C-alpha positions in Angstrom: 114.9 -28.7 -89.5 114.1 -31.3 -92.1 115.8 -31.5 -95.4 113.5 -32.2 -98.3 115.1 -33.2 -101.6 112.9 -32.8 -104.7 114.0 -35.0 -107.6 112.7 -35.2 -111.2 114.1 -36.7 -114.4 113.7 -33.3 -116.1 115.1 -31.0 -113.4 118.2 -30.8 -111.2 117.6 -32.1 -107.7 116.9 -29.4 -105.2 117.2 -29.7 -101.4 115.3 -27.2 -99.2 114.8 -26.8 -95.5 111.4 -27.4 -94.0 110.3 -25.9 -90.7 110.0 -28.8 -88.2 106.8 -28.9 -86.2 104.7 -26.5 -88.4 102.1 -29.3 -88.6 100.5 -27.4 -91.5 103.1 -27.2 -94.3 102.5 -29.7 -97.0 105.0 -31.0 -99.6 103.1 -28.9 -102.2 103.3 -25.8 -100.1 107.1 -26.2 -99.8 107.5 -26.9 -103.5 105.5 -23.8 -104.5 107.5 -21.7 -102.0 110.8 -22.8 -103.6 109.5 -22.8 -107.3 109.7 -26.5 -107.7 107.4 -27.5 -110.6 105.2 -30.2 -109.0 102.0 -30.4 -111.1 98.8 -29.9 -109.1 95.1 -29.4 -109.7 92.5 -29.1 -106.9 94.9 -28.8 -103.9 92.3 -30.6 -101.8 93.3 -34.3 -102.4 90.6 -35.2 -104.8 92.2 -35.2 -108.2 95.5 -37.0 -107.6 97.4 -34.7 -110.0 100.1 -34.0 -107.4 101.1 -37.7 -106.9 104.7 -38.0 -105.6 106.9 -40.8 -104.4 108.3 -40.2 -100.9 111.2 -42.1 -99.4 113.9 -41.6 -96.8 117.0 -40.0 -98.1 119.2 -43.0 -97.2 116.6 -45.4 -98.6 116.9 -47.7 -95.5 113.6 -46.9 -93.8 110.1 -45.8 -94.5 109.3 -42.2 -93.9 107.4 -41.4 -90.7 104.8 -39.2 -92.4 101.3 -39.3 -90.9 98.7 -41.8 -92.0 96.8 -41.1 -95.2 93.6 -39.0 -94.8 90.3 -40.2 -96.4 90.8 -38.1 -99.5 94.3 -39.5 -100.0 93.1 -43.0 -99.5 90.3 -42.5 -102.1 92.7 -40.9 -104.7 95.5 -43.5 -104.2 92.9 -46.3 -104.4 91.5 -44.9 -107.6 95.0 -44.5 -109.1 95.9 -48.1 -108.1 98.7 -47.2 -105.7 97.1 -48.8 -102.5 95.2 -51.9 -101.7 92.4 -52.5 -99.2 94.7 -54.7 -97.2 97.3 -51.9 -97.0 94.6 -49.4 -95.9 93.5 -51.7 -93.1 97.1 -52.3 -92.0 97.7 -48.5 -92.0 95.0 -48.1 -89.4 96.7 -50.7 -87.2 100.3 -49.4 -87.6 99.4 -45.7 -87.8 102.0 -45.1 -90.5 101.5 -44.7 -94.3 101.6 -48.1 -96.1 103.0 -46.8 -99.3 105.6 -44.5 -100.7 103.0 -42.8 -102.9 101.5 -39.7 -101.5 99.6 -36.6 -102.6 101.9 -33.6 -102.3 98.9 -31.4 -101.3 98.0 -33.7 -98.4 101.3 -34.9 -96.9 102.4 -32.7 -94.0 106.2 -32.3 -93.7 107.6 -33.8 -90.5 111.0 -33.6 -88.8 112.7 -36.0 -91.1 114.9 -35.9 -94.2 113.0 -37.2 -97.2 113.4 -37.6 -101.0 110.3 -36.5 -103.0 110.3 -37.8 -106.5 107.9 -36.2 -109.0 107.3 -36.4 -112.7 108.1 -33.3 -114.8 105.4 -31.1 -116.1 
């Protein structure tokens, strides 16, 4: 099981268990299940409202997380959180090039992560 710690300047940190290997549970699904107030809009990766910063708990390595999908690439590009060069490198490395992710798109993997989100 993975431990996901949600952190916000306006709320106490909360650590929850995520089912490893579900391959369908997003950060937003997990947040909603545990009443963590991550803001969201479309839930399809188009609006960018659910932008979060994801890092490893120990801060020493990048989270594994899967590569960004096309909707996430478009939203993060529009928000200025990813460059064309980073996108191209992502397709070579097969890992996300940035700590910024959309909570509605990032599938939880078997790794302990810190998810930072702004307060509502």
